N, C-alpha and C positions, 0 to 999 in steps of 0.2 A: 669799545670792543664789537660793537654791531657794525660800524664802518670797516673795521678790519675784516670781519666775517664778509660782508659783502664785498669788499675789494678782493678777497682772497677767492670768494667764489666766482667774481666776475674774471679774475685772471686764469681760473683754473678750468674754463671750457675745453681749449685747444688740446692741452696735455690729457684731459679726461676722455675726449674721443678717440684720440690715438691709443692711449693706455688700454681703454675699454676694449677695443677691438683686438689689440694684441693679447690681452689678458684672456679675451674670451676664447680666442683661437687656441692659446696654448692650454687653457683648463680643459677646453672641449677634447683636443687631440693627445693631451699628455698626461693628464691626471688618471690615476690607476685606481683609486678608490674615492667614493663619495665623500666620505668623512675626512680623508685628507684633502680634498678640494674645498669643504667647507671650512675646514680649520685654518687652511692657508689664506684662504680669502678674508676670513675673520681677522686673523692676526695683521694682515696688510691693511685692511679697513680700520682697525684700531689704532695702528702707528700712524696712519694717514691722518685720522680724527685728531689725535693729540698733537700733531705737527701742525695742522690747519687750525686748531682752537688757540693756538698760542701759548700752551701750556697746560698741565693737568689741573691746576687748581680751582677753576671757576665752573667747568663744565666736565668734569670727568666721568661723573655718572651717566650724562646724558650720552656723551660719545660711545661710552662703555655699551651703553643698552641700545643704541641704535647700529653700532658696528656688529655686535652679535645677532640682533633681529634681523639684520640685511643680509647676513651671509650664512650663519649656522642652519637654520631650515634649509638650506640647498642640500645637505646630505640626504633629507628625504624625498627631495625632487629627482636627485640622480639614482637614488637607492631603494626607495620605499615602494610601498603597494600604489596600487590605482588612486585610492582615496586619499593615501598619505601625500602621493605627489601633488595632488590638485590642491589639498590643505596646506601645503608647505609653500607652493608657488605662489598662493593668494597671500600668505603672511609674508613673503619676501617682497612681493610686488608693494603692500600696504606700508611695510615698514620703509621701503625705499622713497615713495611718496611723502610720507610723514617727514623723513629725513630731509627732503629737498624744500617741501613748502614751508613749514615752520621755522626749521633750524637752519636751513641751507648747509646742511652737513653732509650732502651725499657725497660718499667716497667712490674711487674708482674700484674698490673691492665690492662694494655694494650694485654699482652699475653693472660690472662683469655678471653678478649673479643675479641681476634682474633680466639681462640678455640670455644668460643660460636658460632661465625658466621660460623666457618667451619661446626660444628655440626648443626646449624640450617639449613642451606643450604642442606646438605645431608638429614637432617630429612624430609625437605618440598618436596623431591622429584627432586632436582637438584644435583646430584653427580657430574656433571661436574664441577659446580660452585665451590663446596666444593673442588676439586682436583684442580683446578686453583689456589685456595688460597695457597694451599701447594707449588706449584711450585718457588715462589719468594724465599722461604727459601732454598729449595733446591739449587738454583742457587748460592746463598748467601754462603751456607755451601761449595759450590766446588770452587767458585771464590773469595771470600773475602780475603782481605790481613789480616786483624785483627783477631788474635786467638779467642778473647772473642766473636765477632761477629758470627764466624764459630761456635763455640760450642752452642751459644744460636739459631743459625739457625738450627743446627742440632736436637737440643732438641723441637724446634717448629715445624719443620718437622714432627719428630716421633709422637708428640701430636697431631698435626693437622690431620696427617693420621688416627691415633686411632679415633679423633673424628668423622672423615669422615665416618669410616668405622661403628662405632657405630651408626650414624644417619641414615647411609645407611640400616643397619640391622634393626633398629628400624622402618625404613619406609616400609621395604619390609614385616616385619611381620605384622605391621598393615595393609598393604594392603593385605596380604593374609587372615588374620582374617576377614575384611570388605568382601572378596570376599567368603570366606567360609561362612560367615553369610548370604550373600545374596543368596547362592545356597542353603542352608539349608531352608531358607524361601520360596524361589520359589519350591523348592521339596516339603516343607509341603503344600504349596498353592495347588500344582497340585494333591497332594494326597488327600487333603479335598475336592477340586472341583471334582475328580474324586468320591469319596465315596457319596458325595451329588447327582451328577448325576446318581449314581447306585441307590441310595434312591428313587429318584424320578421316576427312570424308574420302580421299584418294584412297587411303588406307583400306577403309571399309570397302570401297568397291572393288580395289584390287582381290582382297581376301575372297569377297563374295562371288566374283566372277572368274578371274582368272585363275585363282589358286584351284578351283574346282575343275576348270577345264585342263589344268596341266596335269591334276592328279588323273582325270578319265585317260589322257593320253598315254600316263603310266600305266595305268591297269590294262588298257585295250592293247597296248603293245606286249605286256606280258601274256595277256591271254592268246593273243594272237601268235606268240611264239610256242605256246604250249598246246594250242588246240588245232593248228592248221594241219592237215594230214600231210605228208609227203613233203614236207617244208625243208629245202636243202640247208646245209650247215651255214652259208652264207647269209640266207635270209634270215635264219635264226639269229645270227650274230648282229644282224642289221636291227631287227627288232629288239635284241638284247640293249642295243647302243642307245636307241630310241628311248627306250624306259629308263635308262642311266641318265642320259641326257635330260629329261624331263623331270627326274628326281633331283638332279643338281640344281636345275632352274628354279623347281619349287622350293629346295631349301634356301638359294641365295635371296628369291624374291620374299620370303618370309623373314629372312634378316634384315631386308629393306624396309619390310612392313612395321618392324619392331623399332627401327629408327624413326620412322615417320611417325609412329603412333606414341611414341616416348613423351616429347613433347605435350602433345594434346592430353594425355592421362595426367601429367603434372598438372597442366593448367587446370583440368577439371577437377583437381583434387582426388582422383583415383588412385587409391593405393595399389600399387602393381606388386604381384606377388610371383615368386618362381614356378614355373611349370611343375605339376606334380611327377614324380616318379616312383619307382619300387619300394623307396623308402617311405612313402605314405600309403602302401598297400594295405598294411594291417589296419589302419584308420578305415580305410575303405571297406574293407571286410566286417568291421565291427558296424559300421553304420549300415550295412547291407543286411546283416545278422538282426540288428535291431528293427529294421522296417520290414523285413520278411518274417521274423520270428521263427525261422528255420536254422538248421545247423549249417554252418559255413566254416570249410577247413581251409588251411593253406599248407601247401606240401611243398617242399623246395629241396632239390636233388642236385648233386655235382658241385664244383667248387665255385663259389660264388664270385663273379668277376665283373669289373668296371665295364660300363656300356657307355656306348654314344648317348648324350642327352637325349637325343632325338628318338633313338630306339627306347629309352625308358619310358617316355611320354607315351609313346604309341602302344607298348605293352601295358601301361597303366590304363589307358582309354579303352582298350579292347578288353580287359578285364572289368572294367566298369560298365561297358555296353552290354557284355555278356551277362553280368550279373542284373542288369536291368531285365534283359529278356528272359531270363530265368524266374525273376519275381512276376514278370508280366503274363508268361505263357505256363510257368508250373508254380503256381503260389504254394508255398509251403514244403517245397521240394528240397533236399539238402543238395549243397553244392561244394564241389570240390576244385580248387584252384592250384594248380601246379605249376611250378616254375623249374624248369630242367635246364642247367646250364651245361652247356658243352664248349668244346674248344673255340668252334666258329659260330655257333649260334646258338640263341635262347628259345626254346619251346616253351610255349604257354599254352596250358590245357585248362579249359573251364567246362566241368560236367556236372550235370545234374540228374538226379533219378527222378524225373517226371515223365510224362506221357510221351516224350519223344518229338519228332519233328511235325509239325503241323500238315495241312494237306498240300499237296504238290501245288507249285505256282510259283508267280515271280517272288525273288528274295524281297525281304523288307528293308526300308532304309536303313536299320542298324545293322544288318548283315553286310550290305554295302559299303557303309560307312567303315565298317573294321576292315573288310576287304582294302578299301582304298589307303587306309592309314598304313595297313602291312606293306602295301604295293610301294608307299612314298619312300619307305626306308629298305626297300628291296627284299622284304619278306614275303612269305604267302600266308593265306589263311584257308583254312578248310573246316566246313561245318556240315553236320548231320547227325543221323543217330549214332548214337554211342554202343559199343558192343556190351550186351547186357542190359539194354534199356538206357531211356533217357536221351539227354541232347548234348552234343559235344562240340566245343568251339576250340580250334587247334591252330596257332599261330606260329610260325616258324620266322625268327628275326635275326639278322645278322649281327654279330658282336663287337666285332673291330669296325671303327669308323671308316677304314680304306674300304671296306666293303661297299660302301655306300658311293664311293667316287665313280 
């Protein structure tokens, strides 16, 4: 019986090598579940063991135990956790060496399971573990007394070394690709961040410098048209055209700045909110009333009509600045805010019952800012002593958008 086993083992290696390589490729590429791969190899190993043992009478228990021990743990190698994969791979390798040396009953299914364990260990980034699985077969090839066992050990050592090299190559390649993708993503993020920062810087510079000068052009053109004595109608129309052109350019530039700053604001995590309008005026008055501790009323007259968004923002900012001036120069004074809607214009009046205008002199930045805001939308602003005492801010702003063209 021993001679038959040795003869069968000696005649098996050529078929074992080809079948092991083909089986390993099939299992690695076509098996869908770890348990299915393990069960398939177990059935293959049991059948081959029974055939090679000459029948199930004498060594059925040994064949079954070795067939199951060399294949079933593969399910944990393919689908278990890190510790389970290592333990199962060690168990498969030990069972394969045991089947080869004492019993010379190593099957093709067991050899395929061993190659898969070597490949998966190297592929997972454990090249040392995959190399350790090759060492026992090298020792068997060097020191075994049976020729069949030595030949099988040489074939397995060669195939296992190739499987380990393939797994290491795949692992290195995937690692390099992952690092390259990470580096590219990081470089793209830095480039995009730099571009957004540059757009934000350009937008700030345009807003701080150019917008102010364009506003001044509009204001000076309007003042020149209204204050130049003896100005002929043609000159007045030229000044009016200059102011209209400046306001149009300012509107277009602000739209451009909004586009330039949009990406920068999103990149910085800034929550962008819509510009305030007259719909938020009651909140502004409530806040002013709480801050100043004085009476603040809102008076609305005329049919309320839809306004151009730029006009609404301008009206809101004028009221805001006027309330701030009232708190600063007339603390405790009552303030009336009046909105008078007309067919072509909105009149905004903010009046307090304080001491009135301060000493004559150059207007403050707040009044200049309100005048500039009114001029940018084609309106006018008047400030001064109110009838009956106090201080008055009166702005006349166009209602229809075409007035701004």
